[in-house]
LUMNU-883989 format. One record per residue (C-alpha): x, y, z. Coordinates in steps of 0.1 Angstrom, whole numbers, padded with zeros to 4 digits, always signed. Layout:
% LUMNU-883989
XYZ...
//
This chain:
% LUMNU-883989
-0133+0236+0027-0137+0205+0055-0108+0191+0077-0099+0165+0050-0096+0188+0019-0077+0212+0043-0045+0190+0041-0040+0199+0006-0055+0234+0004-0031+0262-0008-0037+0277+0028-0060+0258+0053-0046+0278+0083-0073+0303+0088-0096+0274+0084-0081+0256+0112-0082+0287+0133-0118+0290+0128-0124+0255+0140-0102+0263+0172-0127+0291+0178-0155+0266+0177-0143+0245+0203-0113+0222+0208-0134+0192+0204-0165+0193+0183-0186+0170+0160-0186+0175+0124-0218+0164+0111-0207+0161+0076-0179+0137+0082-0197+0120+0112-0165+0123+0133-0150+0144+0162-0124+0171+0154-0096+0177+0178-0083+0212+0167-0069+0229+0199-0036+0219+0213-0051+0210+0248-0077+0186+0230-0049+0171+0206-0027+0165+0235-0056+0147+0256-0066+0124+0228-0032+0116+0216-0022+0103+0253-0055+0088+0264-0053+0049+0267-0088+0045+0255-0080+0062+0221-0066+0037+0197-0047+0040+0163-0071+0014+0145-0106+0007+0148-0111-0028+0169-0134-0043+0142-0107-0035+0113-0070-0037+0125-0063-0040+0087-0078-0021+0062-0100-0044+0042-0087-0036+0010-0053-0050+0016-0062-0076+0046-0058-0106+0022-0023-0098+0010+0014-0095+0020+0011-0058+0023-0018-0064+0049+0003-0087+0068+0031-0061+0069+0006-0033+0080-0009-0055+0107+0026-0059+0123+0038-0021+0122+0041-0006+0157+0027+0026+0145-0007+0005+0138-0009-0014+0168-0012-0008+0208+0001-0029+0236+0027-0054+0232+0028-0053+0194+0038-0016+0197+0060-0015+0227+0082-0046+0217+0094-0033+0183+0095+0003+0193+0118-0006+0223+0142-0024+0198+0141+0003+0172+0139+0035+0189+0172+0034+0209+0193+0031+0177+0173+0058+0159+0185+0081+0187+0220+0069+0184+0227+0077+0146+0254+0100+0140+0243+0131+0124+0275+0139+0108+0273+0104+0091+0236+0111+0080+0248+0143+0064+0278+0126+0048+0254+0102+0030+0232+0128+0019+0260+0148+0005+0272+0118-0013+0242+0117-0035+0240+0138-0064+0211+0162-0067+0199+0173-0101+0188+0208-0107+0150+0210-0118+0117+0196-0109+0127+0159-0114+0158+0162-0092+0139+0178-0066+0114+0148-0066+0143+0124-0064+0157+0144-0036+0126+0145-0016+0115+0108-0021+0142+0086-0032+0173+0104-0012+0162+0099+0021+0150+0063+0017+0184+0054+0002+0199+0070+0032+0181+0048+0056+0189+0018+0037+0226+0027+0039+0226+0033+0077+0208-0004+0080+0237-0018+0059+0223-0023+0025+0248-0012-0007+0240+0018-0027+0225-0005-0055+0204-0023-0029+0194+0012-0015+0181+0022-0049+0159-0008-0052+0146-0006-0016+0138+0033-0023+0119+0020-0056+0101-0007-0039+0089+0015-0010+0075+0041-0033+0052+0012-0045+0046-0003-0010+0032+0031+0006+0003+0028-0017-0011+0004+0008-0011+0030+0034-0036+0052+0015-0072+0049+0012-0072+0067-0023-0050+0040-0039-0068+0020-0067-0065-0015-0073-0035-0014-0096-0017+0005-0070-0026-0020-0042-0015-0051-0065+0019-0032-0068+0021-0027-0032+0016-0063-0024+0044-0073-0048+0067-0045-0033+0061-0058+0001+0070-0094-0010+0104-0082-0026+0110-0056+0004+0106-0089+0027+0131-0108+0007+0156-0079+0010+0154-0076+0049+0154-0114+0051+0188-0115+0036+0202-0084+0051+0192-0100+0086+0210-0136+0077+0242-0117+0062+0270-0121+0087+0289-0095+0068+0267-0067+0076+0281-0045+0103+0257-0017+0107+0256-0006+0142+0220+0005+0136+0208-0028+0124+0230-0051+0149+0215-0029+0180+0179-0035+0167+0185-0073+0162+0198-0077+0198+0174-0056+0216+0145-0075+0194+0158-0108+0204+0157-0102+0242+0119-0094+0239+0105-0115+0209+0109-0144+0187+0084-0129+0160+0108-0126+0132+0080-0113+0107+0075-0085+0133+0109-0074+0130+0109-0074+0092+0077-0056+0089+0089-0029+0112+0121-0024+0092+0101-0020+0062+0078+0004+0082+0111+0025+0091+0116+0030+0051+0078+0037+0045+0077+0065+0072+0107+0081+0058+0093+0079+0024+0064+0101+0026+0070+0123+0059+0104+0135+0049+0096+0142+0014+0069+0163+0030+0092+0180+0054+0118+0189+0027+0091+0201+0000+0076+0224+0027+0107+0235+0036+0114+0246+0001+0079+0262-0003+0087+0282+0027+0121+0293+0011+0104+0302-0019+0078+0324-0003+0103+0342+0021+0134+0348-0001+0148+0375+0022+0147+0353+0054+0183+0340+0061+0192+0314+0088+0206+0281+0100+0191+0251+0079+0183+0231+0111+0164+0261+0125+0147+0265+0090+0133+0227+0091+0128+0230+0127+0103+0258+0122+0087+0242+0090+0076+0211+0106+0060+0233+0130+0046+0258+0105+0036+0239+0079+0038+0202+0089+0038+0170+0063+0014+0152+0084-0018+0175+0087-0039+0151+0108-0042+0117+0121-0070+0096+0135-0079+0078+0165-0105+0052+0175-0124+0054+0208-0122+0017+0221-0135+0027+0258-0159+0053+0271-0136+0083+0280-0140+0119+0289-0118+0142+0270-0117+0181+0272-0151+0182+0289-0167+0159+0261-0181+0123+0266-0168+0098+0239-0180+0064+0234-0166+0032+0219-0169+0034+0182-0162+0072+0179-0135+0083+0156-0115+0115+0163-0097+0133+0137-0068+0148+0153-0056+0181+0136-0021+0181+0143-0015+0211+0120-0043+0231+0137-0027+0225+0172+0008+0235+0161-0009+0272+0152-0028+0273+0186-0016+0304+0206-0020+0285+0236+0011+0262+0224+0031+0287+0206+0033+0327+0208+0027+0342+0173+0020+0311+0156+0012+0324+0123+0045+0339+0119+0076+0315+0104+0104+0325+0130+0137+0308+0128+0147+0315+0161+0116+0307+0180+0120+0302+0218+0105+0272+0233+0092+0258+0198+0063+0231+0204+0045+0209+0179+0026+0180+0176+0040+0171+0139+0059+0139+0152+0028+0129+0174+0025+0129+0211+0028+0102+0238+0031+0063+0234+0027+0068+0194+0052+0097+0193+0075+0092+0162+0109+0075+0175+0125+0087+0142+0118+0127+0147+0159+0136+0150+0166+0115+0119+0139+0130+0099+0150+0165+0108+0185+0157+0099+0176+0143+0068+0156+0170+0057+0179+0198+0069+0210+0181+0052+0188+0176+0017+0176+0212+0018+0212+0222+0022+0223+0202-0007+0194+0217-0029+0205+0251-0018+0243+0244-0030+0230+0236-0065+0210+0270-0067+0182+0257-0084+0160+0282-0103+0132+0286-0076+0113+0312-0095+0107+0289-0122+0089+0262-0099+0055+0258-0095+0036+0234-0070+0006+0214-0059+0000+0190-0033-0001+0151-0037-0035+0138-0034-0038+0127+0003-0063+0125+0032-0037+0137+0058-0003+0143+0042+0009+0178+0028+0036+0167+0003+0043+0195-0025+0052+0181-0062+0071+0207-0081+0069+0213-0118+0090+0239-0138+0072+0271-0154+0073+0267-0191+0088+0297-0210
//
């Protein structure tokens, strides 16, 4: 076991507890990076101005730097610091907070969820992106196309992607860009979410490509993280069939107990002292969000799945300046989708799962047990 393999291990949490016992911030000789495993160390790294989301020498991964997917990547607020992070965030975050939860639930309910593993896959991955596309003003047919293209585009975000997948990601980025150019120019689109984003963005920037990139980023963030949240909620449901409760509470506890994003990285840009450890420019910190969520210093009885958990706290959606602005939307999408899956009453005892290959994501893929 190591901190990378842990993300897709059947049960990484005893290993995370072992890491916390060894110290909140320690150096891993094998991986040649620092591990932040305790709640205190994770909070300190995520809020320190000297810890950046990308290395200074490689703002865009070399594998995609020469293509349009790399151009989109380089403009994403979640991959930038300073003005390139603050400007698009100031335009997008307020609108996400104003989305009507009932509208989201209605859009989810309007989608037909088929029983079986294939239906679950579409509900987890495709459905949430279609809902976000609808909220932005796309038609249902356009939403399905956006969902398909987003599935190809997210390959550019993974170091595990091969050359064929990366080429498909560049092509998908080009087509997504075209869709958003058309949407932004269409006077018949009356999406409150999109109109608000456009108005706020116009007051701070004239970089049209940055706006387009971050609208694409809104879809790509929805695709994997929400799929993992839905899938891990379903796993918890399968493993604890006797536990009953409100679906919103179920998803809220799932994101703490078994988060879809297990870790993230920070790159030290300036000398800093964190949790009693001196870090230098060029150092890399693997921030173990899932471990911090199970830290007894953050939550009482952290290894128990409690629906009515008082003062629930987690780092699943980040912390500090890069905290995910779509947290409320993601939770609503996941809760509404899991409720629809529950309504069709799939044969859960006939499902197996394994975790999608990833260095940081924990996303179950389901299959049906053969008779």
